[in-house]
Wavefront OBJ file of the C-alpha trace (Angstrom):
o trace
v -202.219 21.069 37.888
v -201.275 19.541 41.162
v -197.694 18.748 39.791
v -197.301 22.370 38.915
v -198.408 23.674 42.212
v -195.978 21.306 44.008
v -193.138 22.309 41.724
v -193.945 26.052 42.458
v -194.136 25.361 46.234
v -190.705 23.636 46.071
v -189.258 26.688 44.142
v -190.767 29.008 46.585
v -189.368 27.207 49.530
v -185.781 27.021 47.967
v -186.107 30.583 47.391
v -186.929 31.460 51.003
v -184.554 29.138 52.509
v -181.777 30.466 50.234
v -182.279 33.963 51.602
v -181.422 32.866 55.133
v -177.815 32.854 56.417
v -175.954 33.766 59.631
v -172.993 35.767 58.422
v -171.614 38.539 60.726
v -172.831 41.938 59.969
v -169.356 43.473 60.121
v -168.101 41.197 57.247
v -171.135 42.062 54.999
v -171.211 45.697 55.570
v -167.953 47.431 55.971
v -167.488 50.462 58.001
v -168.492 53.791 56.345
v -165.552 55.659 55.261
v -164.646 59.360 54.809
v -161.917 60.349 52.193
v -160.859 56.796 51.741
v -160.298 56.148 55.567
v -162.118 53.985 58.096
v -164.598 55.953 60.113
v -164.016 55.489 63.705
v -166.887 55.825 66.375
v -166.200 59.314 67.539
v -167.875 60.355 70.637
v -170.194 63.377 70.702
v -169.006 64.451 74.122
v -165.353 64.107 73.683
v -164.744 64.585 69.853
v -167.581 66.445 68.117
v -169.099 68.931 70.587
v -165.899 70.492 71.594
v -165.241 71.322 67.725
v -168.863 72.674 67.413
v -168.494 74.829 70.506
v -165.166 76.150 69.683
v -165.831 76.586 65.922
v -169.501 77.466 65.528
v -169.784 80.153 68.260
v -166.468 81.896 67.307
v -167.005 84.249 70.280
v -169.344 86.256 68.315
v -172.466 84.250 68.644
v -172.726 82.822 65.332
v -174.615 79.662 66.473
v -174.781 80.385 70.258
v -177.872 80.174 72.351
v -180.784 82.050 70.773
v -179.046 82.283 67.323
v -181.291 82.335 64.136
v -178.363 81.999 61.775
v -178.448 78.803 59.289
v -179.955 76.040 61.395
v -179.955 78.249 64.578
v -178.395 77.522 67.837
v -175.848 74.628 68.020
v -175.339 74.432 71.787
v -177.254 71.206 72.804
v -176.899 67.632 71.491
v -180.461 67.814 70.203
v -179.666 71.161 68.295
v -176.652 69.677 66.779
v -178.315 66.370 66.023
v -181.309 67.994 64.286
v -178.818 70.222 62.251
v -176.438 67.471 61.442
v -177.143 67.159 57.762
v -176.753 70.996 57.318
v -173.582 70.752 59.469
v -172.110 68.069 57.460
v -172.888 69.511 54.124
v -171.392 73.034 55.273
v -168.233 71.669 56.724
v -167.568 69.195 53.885
v -168.086 71.991 51.357
v -165.608 74.307 53.273
v -168.470 77.063 53.874
v -168.462 76.650 57.658
v -167.189 77.772 60.092
v -167.591 81.242 58.389
v -164.131 82.799 57.540
v -162.175 79.814 58.259
v -161.684 76.141 57.500
v -161.589 73.174 60.070
v -158.404 70.991 59.896
v -159.064 67.671 58.084
v -159.029 65.691 61.355
v -161.922 67.678 62.695
v -163.915 67.494 59.539
v -163.336 63.794 59.755
v -164.637 63.507 63.213
v -167.793 65.432 62.552
v -168.297 63.479 59.219
v -167.810 60.120 60.900
v -169.930 60.790 63.953
v -172.814 61.928 61.588
v -172.260 59.123 59.223
v -172.367 56.688 62.195
v -175.820 57.833 63.347
v -174.734 60.906 65.382
v -175.147 59.254 68.601
v -175.257 60.921 71.977
v -172.274 59.425 73.504
l 1 2 3 4 5 6 7 8 9 10 11 12 13 14 15 16 17 18 19 20 21 22 23 24 25 26 27 28 29 30 31 32 33 34 35 36 37 38 39 40 41 42 43 44 45 46 47 48 49 50 51 52 53 54 55 56 57 58 59 60 61 62 63 64 65 66 67 68 69 70 71 72 73 74 75 76 77 78 79 80 81 82 83 84 85 86 87 88 89 90 91 92 93 94 95 96 97 98 99 100 101 102 103 104 105 106 107 108 109 110 111 112 113 114 115 116 117 118 119 120 121
């Protein structure tokens, strides 16, 4: 009985120690991709927000301040971040912006920004 307990303890210790390693995260987890290309860390302020403001308001208030269309207003970072899953789905499916399609580069920027956590940067 004592011998079995020692063997089990040794095996458990080996299993725990085998799970420890110090590899770099970047080597273990490759960057998220979109359409086969590596996602860059796009900025909300410089890349994503200008697309949203130019495409989602369309001068007719589709998602302007006070809008109740779809996810509602898409004016502030918080509103856009909270609606990011709906934005991503609609943009990737080509349903939005209504009546047009975003260029592939703009779709990639939005998709990558969301996939990388939708940071306020």
